[in-house]
C-alpha positions as CSV (number, residue, x, y, z in Angstrom):
1,M,9.0,-13.2,38.1
2,K,9.0,-11.6,34.6
3,T,9.5,-7.8,34.2
4,Q,8.5,-5.8,31.1
5,Q,11.0,-3.3,29.6
6,N,9.5,0.1,29.8
7,T,11.5,1.8,27.1
8,K,9.8,2.1,23.7
9,L,11.9,1.6,20.6
10,H,11.4,3.9,17.7
11,H,11.0,2.4,14.3
12,P,11.5,4.6,11.3
13,G,7.9,3.6,10.1
14,L,6.7,2.8,6.6
15,W,7.0,6.2,5.1
16,K,10.6,6.9,6.0
17,A,13.8,5.6,4.6
18,A,15.6,2.8,6.3
19,P,18.5,3.9,8.5
20,T,21.9,3.1,7.2
21,D,22.8,1.3,10.4
22,I,20.1,-1.0,11.6
23,K,19.4,-0.1,15.2
24,F,16.6,1.3,17.1
25,E,16.7,4.3,19.1
26,P,14.6,5.0,22.3
27,E,11.6,7.3,21.5
28,A,12.9,10.1,23.6
29,H,15.7,10.7,21.2
30,T,13.5,11.1,18.1
31,E,13.9,14.0,15.8
32,P,11.9,15.3,12.9
33,T,12.6,13.7,9.6
34,E,14.1,15.8,6.8
35,P,12.1,15.5,3.5
36,D,15.2,13.7,1.9
37,A,14.9,11.1,4.5
38,L,11.6,9.8,3.2
39,S,11.4,6.2,1.9
40,P,12.3,6.1,-1.8
41,A,8.8,5.1,-2.8
42,V,7.3,8.1,-1.1
43,Q,10.0,10.5,-2.5
44,N,9.2,9.2,-6.0
45,A,5.4,9.7,-5.6
46,L,5.7,13.1,-4.3
47,Q,8.3,14.2,-6.7
48,K,6.1,13.1,-9.6
49,K,3.1,15.2,-8.5
50,P,4.3,17.5,-5.7
51,S,1.2,19.6,-5.2
52,E,-1.4,16.7,-5.5
53,W,-3.1,14.9,-2.7
54,V,-1.8,12.0,-0.6
55,T,-5.2,10.0,-0.4
56,V,-5.7,7.8,2.6
57,I,-8.6,5.4,2.6
58,G,-9.3,3.8,6.1
59,G,-6.4,3.7,8.4
60,D,-6.3,5.5,11.6
61,K,-4.8,8.5,13.3
62,N,-1.5,7.0,13.6
63,V,-1.2,6.6,9.9
64,I,-1.9,10.3,9.3
65,A,0.5,11.2,12.2
66,E,3.3,9.1,10.5
67,L,2.7,10.8,7.2
68,I,3.0,14.3,8.8
69,E,6.0,13.4,10.7
70,S,7.5,12.0,7.5
71,G,7.3,15.4,5.8
72,V,4.0,15.3,4.0
73,A,2.2,18.6,4.5
74,E,-1.0,18.2,6.5
75,H,-3.1,20.2,4.0
76,Q,-2.1,17.6,1.3
77,I,-3.4,14.7,3.0
78,R,-7.0,13.6,2.2
79,W,-8.5,11.0,4.6
80,L,-11.5,9.0,3.7
81,R,-13.0,6.6,6.1
82,S,-16.1,4.3,5.9
83,H,-17.2,1.3,7.7
84,S,-18.6,-0.2,4.4
85,A,-16.0,-2.4,2.5
86,E,-17.7,-1.7,-0.8
87,R,-17.5,2.0,-0.3
88,C,-13.7,1.7,0.6
89,E,-13.2,-0.2,-2.6
90,W,-15.1,2.3,-4.6
91,A,-13.3,5.2,-3.0
92,L,-9.9,3.4,-3.9
93,E,-10.9,2.9,-7.6
94,Q,-12.1,6.7,-7.8
95,A,-9.1,8.0,-6.2
96,L,-6.9,6.3,-8.6
97,L,-8.9,7.2,-11.6
98,A,-9.2,10.8,-10.7
99,G,-5.4,11.1,-11.1
100,N,-5.3,14.0,-8.7
101,S,-3.3,12.2,-6.0
102,S,0.4,11.7,-5.8
103,M,-0.2,8.5,-4.1
104,V,-3.2,6.5,-2.6
105,I,-2.9,4.4,0.6
106,A,-5.9,2.0,1.4
107,Y,-6.4,0.0,4.3
108,L,-9.2,-2.5,3.2
109,D,-10.9,-5.2,5.1
110,S,-10.1,-7.8,2.5
111,L,-8.5,-7.7,-0.9
112,S,-10.3,-9.7,-3.4
113,S,-8.3,-10.4,-6.7
114,R,-11.0,-8.3,-8.5
115,T,-10.2,-5.3,-6.3
116,W,-6.5,-5.8,-6.8
117,Q,-6.9,-6.0,-10.6
118,R,-9.1,-2.9,-10.9
119,A,-6.7,-1.0,-8.6
120,K,-3.8,-2.0,-10.8
121,M,-5.6,-1.0,-14.1
122,A,-6.7,2.4,-12.6
123,S,-3.2,3.1,-11.3
124,K,-1.8,2.4,-14.9
125,L,-4.3,4.8,-16.4
126,S,-3.7,7.7,-14.0
127,H,0.1,7.0,-13.3
128,T,-0.8,7.0,-9.5
129,Q,1.2,5.1,-7.0
130,Y,-0.8,3.2,-4.6
131,F,-0.4,1.0,-1.4
132,L,-2.9,-1.5,-0.4
133,F,-3.0,-3.0,3.0
134,D,-5.3,-5.7,4.3
135,K,-6.5,-4.8,7.8
136,N,-6.8,-8.6,8.7
137,T,-3.1,-9.2,8.3
138,L,-2.1,-5.8,10.1
139,T,-3.9,-6.5,13.2
140,S,-2.9,-9.3,15.7
141,H,-6.0,-11.2,16.9
142,L,-6.1,-12.5,20.4
143,H,-7.0,-16.1,20.8
């Protein structure tokens, strides 16, 4: 008979710096992250534009919670959600072109090469760092 281990492991998450020694700690021993413990990409984006928005397009509550836990102020997070893929792509491009975000994080249903190129050009124009995630590769499908 197989038994399942009940202790959850705590991964530092996408927005935090990787630990120096690679080990996972039980969730009960987690502590708040200091701002200097953020991942280098997030530190860089927040230092360039410290008072600007962190724009999240799509995603869920866990993404927002991870950002807050990582040291991003809750009032700096702008969260846009839509069920329309076209609206999410449009919001991504507009958020990048506006130039008022320190970074843009987008969870899209699919990433076409056209969307990828438009995001890259808009990011260069506004000097805004962005992270694009394909929802289809992030979720495991049950077969």
